[in-house]
N, C-alpha and C positions, 0 to 999 in steps of 0.2 A: 504494500500500500504506500502511496506517495507520502501521506502524512507521517507514516512510520519512519520513512527515510529522513524526513526533515527533523523529526524528533531525535532520531539517533545522531544526526549530525550536531544537533544542539547540545546533547549530553556527552558526546564523544564516542566514536565508533568502537574504541577499545574498551569502553566501560559498560556498554549495553549488551546484555546477553539476549539471545532469541530462543524461544521454546524451552525456557528453563522450567524444570519440573518442580511444582509447588509443594508436593508432599515432603520434600526435603527441608522445607522451612515451616512446617506445621507440627505442633506437638501431637496432633492426632494422626499424622503421617498419611493424609489423604489429599489428593489433588493432582490434576493434570498440568500440562505445560502452559506457561504464560507467554503470550506473544513477545513481550518485551519485559526485561527485568534489569533494574538499576539499583546499585547500592549507593545510598547517600551517606558518605563518610563524615560530612560536616553539615552544619546548618546551611551554609551557602549552597552545598549540593542539593539539599532538600528544597530550598527555595527555587533553585533553577529547575529542578525536575517538575515540581508542581506547576510553576509558571509555564514551562514548555508544554506540558500536557494540556493545559488550558489553551495556550496559543494555537496548538495544532489540532485541537478538538479530539484528543485521545483519552478514552476512559482510563482512569488510574485508581489505584488503591495503595494506601500507605501502610506498610506492614511493619510491626514491631517485633515482638518476641515469637509470634506465631501461635500463641495460646488463644483460647476462646474464638477460634476461627475454623470454619468448615469450607474448604475449597471444593469446587466442582471437579469431578473426574475429567470433565471436558476442558479444564484449565480456565484461563482468563483471557478474554479478548481485549487487550490493552496493555497498559504499563503497570507493573508492580514496582513500587518504590520501597526498597528495604531500608528502613531508617536505622543507621548505625552511627549517628552522631553521638559523641561520647564524652563531652567535656563536663567536668564538675568544678565549679569555681566558688571560692569564698567571696561573697559579695559584701558582707558587712557584719559588724557585731554591735550590740548595745551593752552599755556598762563599761567597766575598765578592769584590767588585770592588775593585781599587786605585783611586786617584784617576783622574779622567777624562782627565788629561793623559798617561796612560801606556796603552800598548796591552795591557799584561799584565792577566790576569784569572784569578782562582781559581774562578770559577763553572764548575762541571763538569757540573751537571745542571739541566735546565730542565723544568718541568711545565706543560703546557698543558691546559686543559679546553676541549673542543671539542664543539659540538652535533652530533648524529648526522646532520643534514641538510647539513652543510658538505661541499662537493665535495673530493675528494682532491687534484685539481690546484690548487685555490685554497689548500688547507692546505699543500701542499708549497711553493708559491711564497712563501707567508707565512713559513714557517720558514726557507727559504733566504735570504730578504731580511734576516733577523735573525741569520744565522749559526748557526742551530740545526741540529745534525746528527741524522740518523736516518731522515728521509724522502726523502733525495736520490735513492734508487733508484726512487721511485714517480712521478717527474715524467711527466706525460702519461697516467697511468692514469685511466680514467673512473670514474664512480661516486661514492658518498658515504661518509662515515665509518661510518655505520650499516651500509652494505653491506659495507664493508671488514672490519668486525668479524664480521658474519654469516658471511662465507665465508673469513675470515682471508686477506685479499688478499696477494699475494706477487709478488716478482720472482724467479722460479725460477732464472734465469741467475746471479743474484748470491746466491741462498740467503737472501733477505730476506723476512720475514713481518711483516705489520702487527701481528699479535697480540703479537709480541715487544716492541713499543713500548707496549703497553697496561699502565698501572699500576693503574687502577681505572676504574669506570664507574658511572653511575646508570641503573637500569632501571625500567620499569613492569611490575610483576608482577601478574597478574590477581587473585591471592589476597592479596598483601601490600601492594599499592600501590607507591609509589616506594621502591626499595631501593638501597643502595650495595653494590657487590661489588668484589673484587680480580681480578687477571688469572686466578688459578687457577680461578675460577668458570666460565670459558668452556671449559676443556679444549680449548684450541686444538690443531689438527692440520692437516695439509695439506687445504685447502679445507673445513675443518670448524670448527664451534664448537657449544657446547651449545644455543645459541639457535635453531639450525636445527630442533630438535625441541621446544623449550619454547615457551611463549606470552609470553616476555619481550619487551618493546620497548626497544630501546636509546634512551636519552635523551641522555646526554652521556658522553664518554670522556675520561679523563685520560691523556695520553701522557707518557712519560718520554724526553726527548731530551737531547742533550749539546751543548756549545758546540763550534764548529769554525771553520775559515777559510772565509769566504764564497766567495772565488774558487775554492778547491779543491772546495767543495761544489757550486757551480754547474757546474763542469767534469764532476764525476761524474754529476750530474743530466742534463746535456745528452748525455753519452755514453750513458747508459741510455736516454734518449728516442730517440736516433739508432739504437741497436741494435734497439729495439722497432719503429721505423719500417721498418727494413731487413728484419726477419724476419716481420712481421705486416702484413696488409692494413690500410690506413688510408684515410680519406676516403670510405668507402663505407658502405652500410647493413649492419651486422653486429652480432651480439650478443656479440662476443668469443669466447673459447674455448668450444667446444661441449661437450666432454667433459673430465672430470677426468683427470689423468695416472694411470697405472697404479701399482700397488703395487710396491715394490722387489723383493718376492719373485717377482712375475711377470716383472720385467725380468731377474732372475737366471736364472729358469727358461728364458726365451726366449733368453738370451744376446744381448740387443739391443746395438747398437754402444755401447761404453763404458757398458753397462748403463743406457742412458737409460730413463727412465720416461715419456717423451713419448707421449701419446696420438696426437699428430700423426704421429709416426714410424710407428705401426701403421697408421693410416689411409692414409698415403702408400704404405706397402708393399702395401696392399690395392687400390691404384689409385683411391682416392677423389677425388684432386685433379681438379677440373674437372667432376665428375659433376653433372648438372643435372636437376632435376625441377620442372616447372612454372616458377615464377618464382624458385626457390631454387637456389643453386649452391654447391658446396664450393670454396673458394678455391684458385686455382692457386699462390698464394704460400705458404700454410700450410694443411695438410689438416684442421686442427682448427678452422678458421673457416668459418662458413656465411654466405653473402651473399644479400641480397635484391636481385635484379636490377631490381626496380622494382614488380612487381605480385605478389609472392609471397604465398601464403596460408598460414595456419597448417598446413593439411593438407599442403602442399608440404614444409614444414620437417619435420614429423613423419615423412613418408615417407622423407626423406633420413636423418633420425636413425635410423630403424629399419633402413634399408639398411646404413648404416655399422656399426651394432652387429652386424648379422647377419654381415657380411663379416669383421669382426675376430674375432667369436666362432668362426666356422667355421675361420678360418685359424690363429688363435693361442690359442683356448680362453680368451679374456679377455672378461668382460662389462663393457663400458665404462659408466661412470656419468656421467650428465649433470651438467654444471656450470651450464648454462642452466636457469633455473626456468621450467617450463611452467605457466602460469596460465590456467585456463579455467573454465567454469561448473560443473565438477564439483569445484572446490576445496572441501575440507571444513574444519571448524573446527580441525583439528589443525595446519593451516598458519598459524593466526593468529600475529601477532607478527613475521612475516618483514619484514625491511627489505632490499630488494634494491638492489644497486648501480646 
């Protein structure tokens, strides 16, 4: 296609891959070839790729860590932008430090500016090693900072949300170019942010953290990781949580145990654990996790999704909402700007 040739020239012929197999970039290990594939190693690369895709009218999708994503076996007709921007910068401190020969410090707030392609696990370990508090409940979580902003990543067990740590951000807006926004711009809610519906691309995020005791922070982080490993399947091909948790109003109406909003509870109650279709299976450990047994196809996953939604709707009158993003050849421009974890 002529517009593909123009896009390739814009990004660099030696940097754009053709027919790159997407399952290699997905934690679920499902997905056919993308027409074009480009790794954005810097924020400048990311801006160039997005602007070029708009300029030449090429569908695109910004990919982070490859979790919470279901690619089509047919691949993707357009450009996949793999966001690997990786800078973490100390932007500022509030308070002051005493002399270096004392352990006391009056620094109480720390501001980090982080590229959207930085992985959450790397960021958490970076902050813990410096005694910065705020991200300790996110140790072991997959995905990138951009994805965490997009879905307002969380540790539900501890009531911790990534959006609560966001102080400001820079975005690429199709009409205005690079803009600076504050936390309120995102309208964060459970599994939600405004950029899920907008065409904004997250470039950098400024996080507001606090100082803390390294040993105590590492203990909290490791406990959080251990809890996740005990309650969720690990070391397997999965996309993470399949469905979003239900609204509190539904939990109250259904009088779930302790009024839990867990989608996993409803799925378990419907006997979904262990259900298998083709090469896809609902986890025996956690009913809200779907596993690729090895040769699962997109159709297998979609059939299981539809079966799960039908069973929960028939028994509880609840329409489960997907947390996993389904990306196939029918993707329309309204989905532009997504950065998935």
